[in-house]
C-alpha positions in Angstrom: 32.9 14.9 29.9 34.4 18.0 28.4 35.9 18.4 25.0 39.6 18.8 24.7 41.1 22.4 24.6 43.9 23.5 22.5 46.3 23.2 25.3 45.4 19.6 25.9 46.5 18.6 22.4 49.9 17.0 21.8 52.9 19.3 22.0 54.5 20.2 18.7 51.4 19.5 16.8 50.8 23.0 15.6 52.1 24.6 12.5 55.0 22.7 10.9 55.5 24.5 7.8 59.2 24.5 8.1 59.4 20.7 8.8 60.7 18.4 6.0 58.0 15.8 6.5 54.5 16.9 6.8 51.8 15.0 8.8 48.2 15.4 8.1 45.8 17.0 10.6 43.9 13.8 11.2 47.2 12.1 12.6 48.7 15.0 14.3 45.6 15.8 16.3 44.7 12.3 17.1 43.3 12.0 20.7 45.7 10.6 23.4 43.3 10.1 26.3 39.6 9.4 26.9 38.8 13.1 27.4 40.0 14.0 24.0 37.7 11.6 22.0 34.9 13.9 20.9 31.3 12.7 20.9 31.9 9.2 22.5 31.7 10.1 26.3 29.5 7.1 27.1 32.0 4.6 25.7 34.9 6.4 27.3 33.3 6.4 30.7 32.5 2.7 30.4 36.0 1.7 29.6 37.4 3.9 32.3 35.1 2.5 35.0 35.9 -1.0 33.9 39.6 -0.4 34.5 39.1 1.5 37.8 36.9 -1.3 39.2 39.0 -4.1 37.6 36.1 -5.5 35.8 37.8 -6.0 32.4 36.3 -8.3 29.8 38.7 -10.4 27.6 37.3 -9.1 24.3 35.7 -5.9 23.2 33.9 -5.1 20.0 33.9 -1.4 18.9 31.1 -0.8 16.3 30.3 2.5 14.6 30.6 4.5 11.4 33.9 5.6 9.9 36.1 8.2 11.4 34.4 8.5 14.8 37.3 7.2 17.0 37.1 3.5 17.2 40.9 2.8 16.6 41.9 5.8 18.6 39.9 4.6 21.5 41.3 1.1 21.3 44.9 2.7 21.5 43.9 4.9 24.5 42.3 1.7 26.2 45.6 -0.2 25.7 47.7 2.7 26.9 45.6 3.1 30.0 46.2 -0.6 30.7 49.8 -0.6 30.0 51.0 2.9 31.2 53.0 2.6 34.4 52.1 6.2 35.3 48.4 6.1 34.6 46.1 8.0 37.1 42.5 7.4 37.4 42.6 5.1 34.3 44.2 7.9 32.2 47.5 7.4 30.4 50.1 10.0 31.0 50.9 10.2 27.2 54.5 11.1 27.9 56.3 7.9 29.0 58.1 5.6 26.6 55.3 3.0 26.8 52.6 5.5 25.8 54.7 6.9 23.0 55.4 3.3 21.5 51.7 2.4 21.7 50.5 5.6 19.8 53.3 5.1 17.2 52.3 1.5 16.8 55.6 0.1 17.8 54.9 -1.6 21.1 55.6 -5.3 21.2 52.8 -6.0 23.7 50.2 -4.1 21.7 49.6 -5.7 18.3 47.5 -4.0 15.7 46.2 -6.0 12.6 44.2 -5.1 9.6 41.3 -7.5 9.0 41.1 -6.7 5.4 44.8 -7.8 4.6 45.0 -10.5 7.4 41.7 -12.2 6.8 42.6 -15.8 6.2 42.8 -18.8 8.5 46.6 -18.9 8.4 46.8 -15.3 9.6 44.5 -16.2 12.6 46.6 -19.2 13.4 49.7 -17.0 13.6 47.7 -14.7 16.0 46.8 -17.6 18.1 50.4 -18.7 18.5 51.4 -15.2 19.7 48.6 -15.3 22.3 50.4 -17.9 24.3 53.5 -15.7 25.0 53.6 -13.5 28.1 53.9 -9.7 27.8 57.4 -8.4 27.9 57.0 -5.0 29.4 53.4 -4.3 30.5 50.7 -6.3 32.3 48.8 -7.4 29.3 49.1 -8.4 25.7 46.6 -6.4 23.7 45.5 -7.4 20.2 43.7 -4.7 18.2 42.0 -6.1 15.0 40.6 -3.4 12.8 37.9 -4.1 10.2 37.2 -7.4 11.7 34.2 -8.1 9.5 36.5 -8.8 6.6 37.7 -12.1 8.2 36.6 -15.2 6.4 34.2 -17.6 8.0 37.0 -20.1 8.6 39.1 -17.6 10.2 36.3 -16.6 12.6 35.8 -20.3 13.5 39.5 -20.9 14.1 39.4 -17.9 16.6 36.3 -18.9 18.6 38.1 -21.2 21.2 40.8 -18.7 21.8 38.4 -15.9 22.0 36.1 -17.7 24.5 38.9 -18.7 26.9 42.1 -16.6 26.3 44.9 -16.5 28.7 44.5 -14.0 31.6 47.1 -11.7 30.2 45.4 -11.2 26.8 42.8 -8.6 25.8 41.2 -8.5 22.4 39.8 -5.3 20.8 37.9 -5.6 17.6 36.8 -2.6 15.5 34.2 -2.8 12.7 31.8 -0.6 10.7 29.7 -3.5 9.8 28.8 -5.6 12.8 26.0 -7.4 11.0 28.6 -9.3 9.1 30.2 -10.8 12.1 29.2 -14.4 13.2 26.8 -14.4 16.1 29.1 -16.9 17.8 31.8 -14.2 17.8 29.4 -11.4 18.9 28.3 -13.5 22.0 32.0 -13.7 23.1 32.6 -9.9 23.0 31.5 -7.0 25.0 30.0 -4.6 22.4 30.5 -0.8 22.5 28.5 1.2 20.0 30.1 4.5 18.7 27.8 7.1 17.5 28.1 9.7 14.8 29.5 13.0 16.0 27.3 16.0 16.1 28.0 18.9 13.9 28.5 21.3 16.9 31.1 19.0 18.3 32.9 18.7 15.0 32.9 22.4 14.4 34.2 23.1 17.9 37.1 20.6 17.5 37.9 22.2 14.1 38.1 25.6 15.6 40.6 24.4 18.2 42.7 23.0 15.5 42.5 26.2 13.4 43.8 28.2 16.5 46.8 25.8 16.8 47.3 26.1 13.1 47.1 29.9 13.3 44.3 29.8 10.7 41.4 32.2 10.5 38.5 30.5 8.7 35.7 32.6 7.3 32.2 32.9 8.7 30.2 29.7 8.3 33.1 27.6 6.9 33.7 25.3 9.8 29.9 24.6 10.1 29.6 23.8 6.5 32.6 21.4 6.8 31.0 19.7 9.7 27.8 19.3 7.8 29.6 17.7 4.8 31.5 15.3 7.1 28.2 13.7 8.1 29.2 12.8 11.6 32.9 11.7 10.9 35.7 13.6 12.6 38.3 12.2 10.4 36.5 13.3 7.3 36.2 16.8 8.7 39.7 17.1 9.5 40.8 15.8 6.0 38.6 18.3 4.4 40.0 21.2 6.6 43.5 20.0 5.8 42.6 20.3 2.0 41.0 23.7 2.3 44.1 25.1 4.2 46.4 23.8 1.6 44.2 25.3 -1.2 43.4 28.8 0.3 46.1 29.3 2.9 45.6 30.6 6.4 42.3 32.6 5.8 40.0 30.2 3.9 36.5 31.3 3.0 33.3 29.5 2.3 33.7 30.2 -1.4 37.0 28.2 -1.4 35.1 25.3 0.1 32.6 25.4 -2.6 35.4 25.4 -5.2 37.3 22.5 -3.7 34.2 20.4 -3.3 32.5 21.5 -6.6 29.3 22.5 -4.8 26.8 25.3 -5.5 26.2 28.3 -3.3 22.9 28.6 -1.3 21.9 31.7 -3.2 22.1 29.7 -6.5 20.3 26.7 -5.0 17.3 29.0 -3.8 17.2 30.7 -7.1 16.9 27.4 -8.9 14.1 26.1 -6.6 12.3 29.4 -6.9 12.2 29.1 -10.6 11.0 25.5 -10.4 8.1 26.4 -8.2 7.0 29.1 -10.6 6.7 26.3 -13.3 8.8 28.0 -15.9 10.7 25.0 -17.4 12.7 27.1 -19.8 14.0 29.3 -17.1 14.9 26.3 -15.0 17.0 24.8 -17.7 18.8 28.2 -18.1 19.5 28.2 -14.5 20.8 24.6 -14.5 23.1 25.0 -17.5 25.7 27.4 -15.9 25.8 25.4 -12.7 26.8 22.2 -14.6 29.1 24.0 -16.8 31.1 25.3 -13.8 32.0 21.8 -13.0 29.5 20.7 -10.4 28.5 17.1 -10.7 24.9 16.2 -11.1 25.2 13.9 -8.0 26.5 16.7 -5.9 23.8 19.1 -7.1 21.1 16.5 -6.4 22.3 16.0 -2.9 22.3 19.7 -2.3 18.7 20.2 -3.6 17.5 17.3 -1.5 19.1 19.0 1.6 17.4 22.3 0.8 14.0 20.7 0.1 14.2 18.9 3.5 15.0 22.1 5.4 12.3 23.8 3.8 9.9 21.0 4.7 10.9 21.2 8.4 10.4 25.0 8.4 7.1 24.8 6.5 5.6 22.3 8.8 6.5 24.3 11.8 5.0 27.4 10.1 1.7 25.8 9.1 2.1 24.9 5.4 -1.0 23.7 3.6 -1.6 20.2 2.4 -0.8 21.2 -1.2 2.6 22.7 -0.3 3.6 19.7 1.9 2.6 17.3 -0.8 4.5 19.2 -3.5 7.7 19.2 -1.3 7.4 15.5 -0.6 6.9 14.6 -4.3 9.9 16.7 -5.1 12.1 14.9 -2.6 10.9 11.6 -3.9 11.9 12.5 -7.4 15.4 13.5 -6.3 15.8 10.2 -4.4 15.0 8.4 -7.5 17.5 10.6 -9.5 20.2 9.7 -7.0 19.8 6.0 -7.8 19.6 6.6 -11.6 22.8 8.7 -11.6 24.8 5.6 -10.5 23.7 3.8 -13.5 23.7 6.5 -16.3 26.6 8.1 -18.1 24.8 11.3 -18.9 24.0 12.6 -15.5 23.1 16.1 -16.7 20.3 14.6 -18.8 18.9 12.6 -15.9 18.9 15.7 -13.7 17.3 17.9 -16.4 14.4 15.4 -16.6 14.0 15.3 -12.9 13.9 19.1 -12.6 11.3 19.3 -15.3 9.2 16.9 -13.4 9.6 18.9 -10.3 8.6 22.0 -12.2 5.2 20.5 -13.1 4.4 19.5 -9.6 2.6 22.6 -8.7 -0.2 22.0 -11.3 -0.4 18.4 -10.7 -0.9 18.8 -6.9 -3.5 21.6 -7.4 -5.4 19.2 -9.8 -5.1 16.4 -7.3 -6.2 18.2 -4.2 -8.7 20.8 -5.2 -10.1 20.2 -8.7 -13.9 19.4 -8.9 -14.8 15.9 -9.5 -15.7 15.2 -13.1 -17.3 12.2 -14.9 -14.9 9.5 -15.8 -14.6 8.6 -19.4 -14.4 4.9 -19.1 -17.6 2.9 -18.2 -18.1 2.5 -14.5 -21.0 0.4 -13.3 -22.8 0.9 -10.0 -21.6 -1.5 -7.3 -24.4 -2.7 -5.1 -24.0 -1.7 -1.5 -24.5 -4.0 1.4 -28.2 -4.4 2.3 -29.6 -2.2 5.1 -32.5 -4.6 5.9 -32.9 -8.4 5.9 -33.0 -10.0 2.4 -36.5 -10.8 1.2 -38.0 -13.2 -1.2 -37.8 -12.1 -4.8 -41.5 -12.7 -5.3 -42.5 -10.5 -2.4 -44.3 -7.4 -3.9 -43.0 -4.9 -1.3 -42.3 -1.2 -2.1 -40.3 0.4 0.7 -40.8 4.1 1.5 -38.1 6.0 -0.4 -35.3 7.5 1.8 -33.7 10.9 1.3 -33.2 12.2 -2.2 -29.4 12.1 -1.7 -29.2 8.3 -1.8 -31.9 7.6 -4.4 -30.6 7.0 -7.9 -32.8 7.4 -11.0 -33.7 4.4 -12.9 -31.7 3.8 -16.1 -31.9 1.1 -18.9 -29.5 -1.8 -19.0 -26.1 -0.9 -19.9 -26.3 2.8 -19.1 -23.5 4.3 -17.2 -23.7 6.7 -14.2 -20.8 9.1 -13.6 -19.5 8.7 -10.0 -17.9 11.5 -8.0 -15.8 10.8 -5.1 -16.8 13.9 -3.2 -20.1 15.8 -3.2 -20.1 19.3 -4.4 -20.5 20.8 -1.0 -17.9 18.7 0.4 -15.5 19.5 -2.6 -16.0 23.2 -1.9 -15.1 22.7 1.7 -12.0 20.7 0.7 -10.9 23.7 -1.5 -11.4 26.2 1.3 -9.8 24.2 4.1 -6.8 22.8 1.9 -7.9 19.1 2.8 -6.9 16.3 0.3 -9.3 14.3 -1.8 -9.0 11.3 0.7 -9.9 13.6 3.6 -12.9 15.1 1.7 -14.1 11.7 0.6 -13.9 10.3 4.2 -16.0 13.2 5.5 -18.5 12.7 2.7 -18.8 9.0 3.4 -19.3 9.7 7.1 -22.2 12.1 6.3 -23.7 9.7 3.9 -23.6 7.0 6.5 -25.5 9.2 9.0 -28.0 10.1 6.2 -28.6 6.3 5.6 -29.1 5.7 9.3 -31.9 8.3 9.2 -33.4 6.7 6.2 -33.5 3.3 7.9 -35.5 5.0 10.7 -37.9 6.5 8.4 -38.5 3.2 6.6 -40.1 1.6 9.6 -43.4 1.2 7.9 -41.8 -0.7 5.0 -40.0 -3.0 7.4 -43.3 -3.8 9.1 -44.8 -4.6 5.6 -41.9 -6.9 4.9 -42.4 -8.9 8.2 -46.1 -9.2 7.4 -45.4 -10.7 4.0 -42.7 -13.0 5.4 -45.3 -14.3 7.9 -47.6 -15.2 5.0 -45.2 -16.6 2.4 -42.3 -17.8 4.4 -39.9 -15.1 3.2 -36.5 -14.9 4.6 -35.0 -16.5 7.8 -35.1 -14.5 11.0 -32.3 -12.1 11.8 -31.3 -14.0 14.8 -31.0 -17.3 12.8 -29.1 -15.6 10.1 -26.6 -14.0 12.5 -26.2 -17.3 14.4 -25.4 -19.1 11.3 -22.7 -16.6 10.3 -21.3 -16.8 13.7 -21.0 -20.6 13.6 -19.2 -20.3 10.3 -16.8 -17.6 11.5 -15.7 -20.0 14.2 -14.5 -22.3 11.5 -13.2 -19.8 9.0 -13.6 -16.0 9.1 -13.0 -15.8 5.3 -15.8 -18.3 4.8 -18.1 -16.2 7.0 -17.4 -13.1 5.0 -18.0 -15.0 1.7 -21.4 -16.3 3.2 -22.5 -12.8 4.2 -21.8 -11.5 0.7 -23.0 -14.4 -1.5 -25.6 -16.2 0.6 -29.1 -15.7 1.9 -31.2 -17.6 4.4 -34.9 -18.3 3.6 -37.8 -19.9 5.5 -39.8 -22.4 3.5 -42.4 -23.8 6.0 -40.6 -25.9 8.5 -37.4 -26.1 6.4 -34.5 -23.6 6.2 -33.0 -23.1 2.8 -29.7 -21.4 2.2 -29.2 -20.0 -1.2 -25.6 -19.6 -2.2 -23.5 -18.9 -5.2 -21.5 -21.6 -7.1 -18.2 -20.5 -5.6 -19.6 -20.4 -2.0 -21.3 -23.9 -2.4 -17.8 -25.5 -3.0 -16.5 -23.6 0.1 -19.4 -24.9 2.3 -18.7 -28.6 1.4 -15.8 -28.8 3.8 -16.4 -31.2 6.8 -15.8 -28.5 9.3 -18.5 -26.2 7.8 -20.8 -29.2 7.6 -20.4 -29.8 11.3 -21.1 -26.2 12.1 -24.4 -26.5 10.0 -25.4 -29.5 12.2 -24.7 -27.6 15.3 -26.8 -24.7 14.1 -29.6 -27.0 13.0 -30.2 -28.4 16.5 -31.6 -25.0 17.3 -33.1 -23.7 14.1 -34.1 -26.9 12.2 -32.6 -28.7 9.2 -30.7 -26.8 6.6 -30.6 -27.2 2.9 -27.9 -25.6 0.7 -29.2 -24.7 -2.6 -27.3 -23.0 -5.5 -29.0 -20.1 -7.1 -29.1 -16.3 -7.6 -29.3 -14.1 -4.6 -32.7 -12.5 -4.2 -33.0 -8.8 -4.9 -33.2 -6.9 -1.6 -35.5 -4.1 -0.6 -32.6 -1.6 -0.7 -31.9 -2.4 -4.3 -35.7 -2.0 -5.1 -35.7 1.3 -3.5 -33.2 2.6 -6.0 -30.1 3.1 -3.8 -27.7 1.4 -6.1 -29.9 1.7 -9.3 -32.4 -0.6 -11.0 -31.9 -4.3 -10.2 -31.8 -5.1 -13.8 -28.7 -2.9 -14.3 -26.8 -4.0 -11.2 -23.7 -5.8 -12.3 -20.4 -6.4 -10.7 -17.4 -4.4 -12.0 -15.3 -6.0 -14.6 -12.3 -6.7 -12.4 -14.6 -8.6 -10.0 -16.1 -10.6 -12.8 -12.6 -11.5 -14.2 -11.5 -12.5 -10.6 -14.5 -14.8 -10.2 -13.8 -16.4 -13.6 -10.2 -17.0 -12.6 -11.2 -18.5 -9.2 -13.9 -20.6 -10.9 -11.3 -22.0 -13.4 -8.9 -22.9 -10.7 -11.5 -24.7 -8.6 -12.6 -26.6 -11.8 -9.0 -27.6 -12.5 -8.7 -28.9 -8.9 -11.8 -31.0 -9.2 -10.7 -32.5 -12.6 
């Protein structure tokens, strides 16, 4: 579908400077046929084909943002149904019927505003008029704008008529908020979704209007107007009308900035450049004149957000580093927060100043977060024992596994000592600085390398594993790997959470012909459930009777080898100990 040309617009809709009564551009250049509705080609084709094929629904719901042609499309649809000279479902626009419909004076086409006629009494009056036959055309068309404003009782009163109206009645509802309409009403209507109009279509239409108005806009003016309209044709036409009234027949981009109170692109880029340099004093000096010239803080915030967004798109396409991308994203988040705060604060200039000062410090903060070397933390941090790499052994078993690589062996330290922990090894940190990767990426690479080193260490400790198996054969030791894995598998069939708890706080030991499961106090209460006891019995048919005993988990060979530090200094972090205390207190209260 092609957009309308200046010749296809209504006659006499050009310059009316000599007329007594002026009519705004949005009304004078309102579309009169399906081809003139810009940006809604899909909806126009669907309505035209429904008329040509005589597949008309009894109710239509037009949904979409403001100013995109919903009411105009409803009038065109009514004119296409009523016009006696319509060709190919296109109203002629010249006959008396079309003129009355577009003026809103036709007796067979009734327009109502849902905001001012929202009560049940108004709907009852509409239902009474539905019964009357059309006087001039083939149908009676009821156009109800802003239909979401109707009350719930009004919607319910309309349901029966809407579901089975007389054959000569057609309903057209228009709304910007379809989610507020009752589902029972939505199911009775054929929905047509109107989309926002593209900036190129808006600027093309404005150019046609300027030709008929004998206006010569400056370079970039119409494109900026289309951008500010945010997809609404009516908003764009109203803004163009205001600019022509302000600046005459040759408006320039500076006139638009003065009318709307906006800042030029050059000033915005200068302000952002100062912010990126980190000179907060210069940033405040740049901001002062902009606010003193009358620019609202909310308008300036929106402009800064748009510039940062455009810079992000261009930067990602041109290969920005992770530091640059993160700095831009943080700046946009700060501006979004500022937009919300400006709605609640009287001193918008102070809110914007604080936001810009935060943005001015982002460069140093991002560099610190991405590429600074890891330093020891000041607060005490205790080593967290890692998951055992070999099967747990009896605490009395005197076994000294072969030490693994130096990277994973920690020096012994007395109780209460603190070891500084770094998230990234020095080599990995240097690679992160060179490649521009974030701390999370560097830490992930370091963990992957450490996991590979640990697997090599396990292979080198085969002699220690053989010694452990020999000791277990003599003293009973721990249960076999197959029995332990099978026990966890049986518990996982009952509860995956209980199985994870068992793997962390339990250990299986062989004591002669008897299997003993040593668990913590909290795990013992979990294992008392009937379902888990039934799983124990099922497991015992294969591996023998199982006794559950509360006690401390034996120290594993991995902890003896110094991977997580001396066993005497291993202690859970404070947050884990606090959580266990809370859960233990809750369990005690439930029992009491």
